[in-house]
C-alpha positions as CSV (number, residue, x, y, z in Angstrom):
1,M,1.3,-12.4,0.2
2,F,0.6,-8.6,-0.7
3,E,3.2,-5.9,-0.3
4,I,2.9,-2.6,0.4
5,R,5.3,0.2,-0.4
6,G,5.7,3.8,-0.2
7,C,8.0,6.8,1.0
8,D,7.8,9.0,4.1
9,T,10.5,11.4,5.5
10,A,12.5,8.3,7.4
11,G,12.8,6.8,3.9
12,V,11.1,3.8,2.0
13,V,8.5,1.8,4.4
14,T,7.9,-1.9,2.8
15,L,5.0,-3.9,4.4
16,K,3.2,-7.4,3.9
17,R,-0.3,-8.4,3.9
18,S,-2.2,-11.7,3.3
19,S,-4.6,-10.2,1.6
20,L,-5.8,-7.7,-0.8
21,A,-8.2,-5.8,1.3
22,A,-6.0,-5.9,4.2
23,A,-3.3,-4.2,1.8
24,L,-5.5,-1.7,0.2
25,K,-6.5,-0.5,3.9
26,K,-3.2,-0.4,5.1
27,A,-2.0,1.4,1.6
28,K,-4.7,4.1,2.5
29,E,-3.8,4.3,6.1
30,L,-0.2,5.3,4.9
31,V,-1.2,7.4,2.7
32,E,-3.4,9.5,5.4
33,D,-0.3,9.5,7.5
34,G,1.4,11.4,4.9
35,C,3.8,8.7,3.0
36,W,3.7,9.2,-0.6
37,D,4.0,7.0,-3.8
38,V,2.3,4.6,-2.2
39,Q,1.4,1.5,-4.1
40,V,0.4,-2.5,-3.7
41,V,1.8,-5.3,-5.3
42,D,0.3,-8.5,-5.5
43,P,2.0,-11.8,-5.7
44,G,1.6,-11.9,-9.7
45,G,3.2,-8.4,-9.8
46,Q,0.2,-6.6,-10.7
47,V,0.3,-2.6,-9.0
48,Y,-2.1,-1.3,-7.5
49,T,-2.1,2.7,-7.1
50,S,-5.5,4.0,-6.8
51,F,-6.6,2.1,-3.5
52,E,-8.5,5.2,-1.9
53,E,-12.0,4.4,-4.0
54,Q,-11.6,0.4,-3.1
55,A,-10.3,0.5,0.9
56,A,-13.1,2.6,1.5
């Protein structure tokens, strides 16, 4: 399971997706919606923070 984490005006947002592609897509959507410090963490602990280009 891939975890998407970020912050918005209400606090911390944490979501989960079953694939990297879906997680990167959701992370990009969060940034477009105004969230900040968005990152995707894969099951092995690798952190993705530059998903804008990958999910395009």
